[in-house]
C-alpha positions as CSV (number, residue, x, y, z in Angstrom):
1,X,134.5,142.6,207.2
2,X,131.7,140.8,205.5
3,X,132.4,137.4,207.3
4,X,132.4,139.3,211.0
5,X,129.5,140.6,210.0
6,X,128.0,137.2,209.6
7,X,129.2,135.6,212.5
8,X,129.1,138.0,215.1
9,X,126.3,140.7,214.0
10,X,123.9,139.2,211.8
11,X,122.7,136.7,214.2
12,X,121.6,138.6,216.6
13,X,120.2,141.1,213.9
14,X,117.7,138.1,213.1
15,X,116.6,137.5,216.4
16,X,115.7,140.8,216.9
17,X,113.8,141.0,213.7
18,X,112.1,137.7,213.6
19,X,111.1,137.8,217.6
20,X,108.4,134.7,217.1
21,X,111.3,132.1,215.6
22,X,113.8,133.0,218.6
23,X,110.9,132.9,220.5
24,X,110.0,129.1,218.7
25,X,113.6,128.2,219.1
26,X,113.9,129.5,222.8
27,X,111.2,126.9,223.9
28,X,112.2,124.0,222.1
29,X,115.6,124.4,223.5
30,X,114.0,124.6,227.1
31,X,112.0,121.5,226.5
32,X,115.5,119.9,225.2
33,X,117.6,121.1,228.3
34,X,114.7,119.9,231.3
35,X,114.9,116.2,229.6
36,X,118.7,116.2,229.5
37,X,118.5,117.6,233.0
38,X,116.2,114.5,233.7
39,X,118.6,112.4,232.5
40,X,121.7,113.8,234.3
41,X,119.7,113.7,237.2
42,X,120.0,109.5,237.2
43,X,123.7,110.2,236.9
44,X,124.1,112.8,239.9
45,X,121.6,110.5,242.4
46,X,124.0,107.5,242.0
47,X,127.1,108.9,242.4
48,X,126.2,111.0,245.4
49,X,125.1,108.0,247.3
50,X,127.7,105.4,245.9
51,X,130.5,107.4,244.5
52,X,130.0,105.4,241.1
53,X,129.9,107.2,237.8
54,X,127.1,105.1,236.1
55,X,128.0,104.7,232.5
56,X,124.7,102.7,232.5
57,X,122.4,105.5,233.1
58,X,121.7,105.9,229.0
59,X,121.1,102.5,228.2
60,X,118.8,101.8,231.6
61,X,116.8,104.7,229.8
62,X,116.4,102.7,226.7
63,X,115.8,99.4,228.7
64,X,113.2,101.0,230.4
65,X,111.3,102.0,227.6
66,X,111.7,99.3,225.7
67,X,110.3,97.1,228.4
68,X,107.1,99.1,229.1
69,X,106.8,99.0,225.1
70,X,107.3,95.4,224.9
71,X,105.0,94.3,227.8
72,X,102.2,96.4,226.3
73,X,102.8,95.0,222.7
74,X,102.4,91.4,224.4
75,X,98.8,92.5,225.2
76,X,99.4,94.0,228.9
77,X,97.8,96.9,229.3
78,X,99.1,100.1,229.1
79,X,99.2,101.2,233.0
80,X,99.8,97.6,233.9
81,X,102.6,97.6,231.5
82,X,103.7,100.4,232.8
83,X,103.5,99.3,236.9
84,X,105.2,96.2,235.8
85,X,108.1,97.9,234.2
86,X,108.4,99.9,237.6
87,X,108.7,96.6,239.1
88,X,111.5,95.6,236.5
89,X,113.2,98.6,237.3
90,X,113.5,97.7,241.3
91,X,114.8,94.4,240.4
92,X,117.6,95.7,238.5
93,X,118.4,98.0,241.3
94,X,118.4,95.0,243.6
95,X,120.3,92.9,241.2
96,X,122.7,95.5,240.6
97,X,123.6,96.2,244.3
98,X,123.8,92.5,244.8
99,X,125.7,91.5,241.7
100,X,127.9,94.4,241.1
101,X,128.2,96.7,244.3
102,X,128.4,94.7,247.2
103,X,131.4,92.6,245.7
104,X,133.2,95.8,244.9
105,X,132.9,97.6,247.9
106,X,135.9,99.3,248.7
107,X,137.5,98.8,245.6
108,X,139.0,102.0,243.5
109,X,136.6,104.2,241.9
110,X,138.2,102.8,238.5
111,X,136.8,99.2,238.9
112,X,133.2,100.4,239.8
113,X,133.3,102.4,236.8
114,X,134.3,99.7,234.4
115,X,131.7,97.5,236.2
116,X,129.1,100.2,234.9
117,X,130.5,100.1,231.2
118,X,130.0,95.8,231.8
119,X,126.3,96.6,232.8
120,X,126.0,99.0,229.8
121,X,126.9,96.1,227.3
122,X,125.0,93.4,229.7
123,X,121.6,95.4,229.0
124,X,122.4,96.1,225.2
125,X,122.8,92.4,224.9
126,X,119.9,91.5,226.9
127,X,117.5,94.0,225.6
128,X,118.1,93.2,221.9
129,X,118.1,89.1,222.8
130,X,114.2,89.8,224.6
131,X,112.9,93.2,222.2
132,X,115.2,93.0,219.3
133,X,116.9,95.8,217.6
134,X,114.4,97.5,215.5
135,X,113.1,100.6,216.5
136,X,109.6,101.0,218.7
137,X,106.9,103.5,218.6
138,X,106.2,104.5,222.1
139,X,102.6,104.1,223.5
140,X,101.7,107.8,224.0
141,X,97.8,107.4,223.5
142,X,97.6,104.6,225.6
143,X,99.6,106.4,228.7
144,X,97.2,109.6,227.6
145,X,99.9,111.5,226.7
146,X,98.4,114.5,224.2
147,X,99.0,114.7,221.2
148,X,98.9,117.9,218.5
149,X,100.2,121.0,218.2
150,X,99.1,124.9,219.8
151,X,99.4,127.4,217.5
152,X,99.6,131.3,219.1
153,X,99.8,134.2,217.3
154,X,102.3,136.4,218.9
155,X,105.6,138.7,218.3
156,X,104.7,139.5,214.9
157,X,104.2,135.9,213.7
158,X,103.1,132.3,214.4
159,X,104.6,130.1,217.4
160,X,104.0,126.4,217.2
161,X,104.0,124.4,220.4
162,X,103.6,120.4,220.2
163,X,101.5,119.6,223.3
164,X,103.6,116.4,223.8
165,X,106.4,118.9,224.6
166,X,104.6,120.8,227.3
167,X,103.4,117.3,229.0
168,X,107.0,116.4,229.0
169,X,108.6,119.8,230.4
170,X,105.7,119.5,233.3
171,X,106.2,115.7,234.3
172,X,110.1,116.3,234.0
173,X,109.8,119.8,236.1
174,X,107.5,118.0,238.6
175,X,109.4,114.7,239.1
176,X,112.9,117.1,239.2
177,X,111.4,119.0,242.1
178,X,109.5,116.0,243.9
179,X,113.2,113.7,243.6
180,X,114.8,117.3,245.3
181,X,112.0,117.5,248.0
182,X,112.4,113.7,248.8
183,X,116.3,113.5,249.0
184,X,116.1,117.0,251.0
185,X,113.0,116.7,253.5
186,X,112.6,112.8,254.5
187,X,114.3,110.4,256.5
188,X,116.2,108.6,253.6
189,X,117.1,112.0,251.8
190,X,119.1,112.6,255.1
191,X,120.2,109.1,255.0
192,X,121.1,109.7,251.5
193,X,123.1,112.8,252.5
194,X,124.9,111.2,255.1
195,X,126.0,108.6,253.0
196,X,127.1,110.8,250.3
197,X,129.1,112.7,253.0
198,X,131.0,109.4,254.3
199,X,130.3,105.7,254.0
200,X,132.0,105.2,257.3
201,X,130.1,107.9,259.4
202,X,126.9,106.6,257.7
203,X,127.8,102.9,258.9
204,X,128.6,104.6,262.3
205,X,125.4,105.7,263.1
206,X,123.2,102.2,261.3
207,X,122.4,103.0,258.4
208,X,121.9,100.3,255.4
209,X,124.5,101.0,252.6
210,X,123.1,98.0,251.2
211,X,119.7,99.6,251.3
212,X,120.2,102.9,250.5
213,X,122.1,101.8,247.0
214,X,119.0,100.1,246.1
215,X,116.8,102.9,246.8
216,X,118.9,105.0,244.8
217,X,119.4,102.9,241.8
218,X,115.7,102.1,242.0
219,X,115.3,106.0,241.9
220,X,117.6,106.2,239.1
221,X,115.5,103.8,237.3
222,X,111.8,105.5,237.3
223,X,114.0,108.8,236.1
224,X,115.6,106.4,233.6
225,X,112.0,105.2,232.7
226,X,110.4,108.7,232.5
227,X,112.9,110.0,230.4
228,X,112.6,106.8,228.0
229,X,109.0,107.6,227.9
230,X,109.2,111.4,226.9
231,X,112.3,111.0,224.7
232,X,111.1,107.7,222.8
233,X,107.7,109.8,222.5
234,X,109.5,112.3,220.5
235,X,111.1,109.9,218.2
236,X,111.0,106.0,218.1
237,X,112.1,104.2,221.3
238,X,115.9,102.3,219.7
239,X,119.4,102.0,221.2
240,X,120.2,104.8,219.3
241,X,118.5,106.8,222.5
242,X,121.9,105.7,224.1
243,X,123.7,108.4,222.2
244,X,121.3,111.2,223.3
245,X,122.0,110.1,227.0
246,X,125.6,111.3,226.4
247,X,124.6,114.7,226.3
248,X,123.9,114.5,229.8
249,X,128.0,114.5,230.2
250,X,128.5,118.0,229.5
251,X,125.6,118.8,231.8
252,X,127.2,117.4,234.5
253,X,130.6,118.8,233.7
254,X,128.8,122.0,233.8
255,X,126.5,121.8,236.7
256,X,128.6,119.6,239.0
257,X,128.8,116.1,239.4
258,X,127.0,116.2,242.9
259,X,124.5,119.0,242.3
260,X,120.7,118.3,241.4
261,X,120.4,122.0,241.2
262,X,123.5,122.2,238.7
263,X,121.8,119.3,236.7
264,X,118.4,121.2,235.9
265,X,120.8,124.7,235.4
266,X,123.2,122.7,232.8
267,X,120.8,121.1,231.4
268,X,119.1,124.1,230.3
269,X,122.4,125.9,229.3
270,X,122.9,122.7,227.2
271,X,119.5,122.6,225.9
272,X,118.8,126.4,225.1
273,X,122.5,126.6,223.9
274,X,122.7,124.2,221.3
275,X,118.7,125.1,219.7
276,X,120.3,128.8,219.7
277,X,123.6,128.2,218.2
278,X,122.5,125.8,215.3
279,X,119.6,127.9,214.6
280,X,121.5,131.0,214.1
281,X,124.5,130.5,213.9
282,X,124.7,126.6,212.4
283,X,124.2,127.4,208.7
284,X,127.0,129.8,208.6
285,X,129.6,126.5,209.4
286,X,127.7,124.0,207.6
287,X,125.2,122.8,210.2
288,X,125.2,119.7,212.5
289,X,126.2,121.7,215.6
290,X,123.7,120.2,217.7
291,X,126.4,117.3,217.9
292,X,129.0,118.7,219.4
293,X,128.0,122.3,220.2
294,X,127.7,121.0,224.2
295,X,130.4,119.2,224.6
296,X,132.9,122.4,223.5
297,X,131.1,124.2,226.1
298,X,132.0,121.2,228.4
299,X,135.5,121.6,227.5
300,X,135.6,125.1,228.3
301,X,134.4,124.6,231.9
302,X,136.8,122.0,232.4
303,X,139.7,124.4,231.6
304,X,138.2,127.2,233.5
305,X,136.3,125.9,235.8
306,X,136.4,122.2,236.2
307,X,134.0,121.8,239.3
308,X,131.0,123.2,237.5
309,X,128.6,126.2,238.1
310,X,127.5,124.2,241.4
311,X,130.3,121.7,242.6
312,X,132.3,121.9,245.3
313,X,136.0,123.3,244.5
314,X,138.7,120.3,246.0
315,X,141.8,121.4,247.7
316,X,144.2,119.0,248.4
317,X,147.1,120.0,250.9
318,X,150.3,118.7,250.1
């Protein structure tokens, strides 16, 4: 029974006997979860407006961050580079609508999905051609992002919190809340929800699908930019961030592909769950569980609740 005690009891004993470590791990998981939710939000926005699962959202995160760093390294001041990067993301949204979405209107969903695959590899190739493939350092100081560590004596130990993590959590939370209000309270937001319900009904009342698609891809581009800045500040800016963006897929499965609250809740579940599992159960299975934990949870949801926590159950009558 020793193995059973180690797997099922010992981790909970550690949580109880070292609450400071538990609080530290919980905080780090929450920060990661908020950033996962931010990535997933980009997927949700585009899917709700156009019915397209945008596989390119991950590389948009990398491309936005590389554009910001590249413009700054060319001698452009940080905040002007930030403004120009926003313009670049708007130009990308406009180009996607004109070149990808408009010619493929009324095509099967798989065609649109494969088109985002093509967009992914185009952005990878174009990004490597313009910025190179070497990792870049995010310009945290020039953007006045805080550095350093705050330490607190609490719960019988010392809890360390990175100032950057606090800023990331606050900025991401504000952006998520702002987008939620924008899409629920404004005229454009109501138009987006109308398009999400029915393209034909939206067209019948004079809503322009082209404008809505540009707006929502631009909003997803802004989300990608903020995500790229925050993830890039925690590590280097490189094409490896595209792998991190894949963690948004389990988040979407948990929360539901069309739910903004679901993206938030799913991100927190994945972020906190993988940190706690890696810290307490990871050593028992050789470590590295944060690479697969989220996908195992997603598989369980696909088996028992495929629509996610906040998704709508689809019932087809035959």
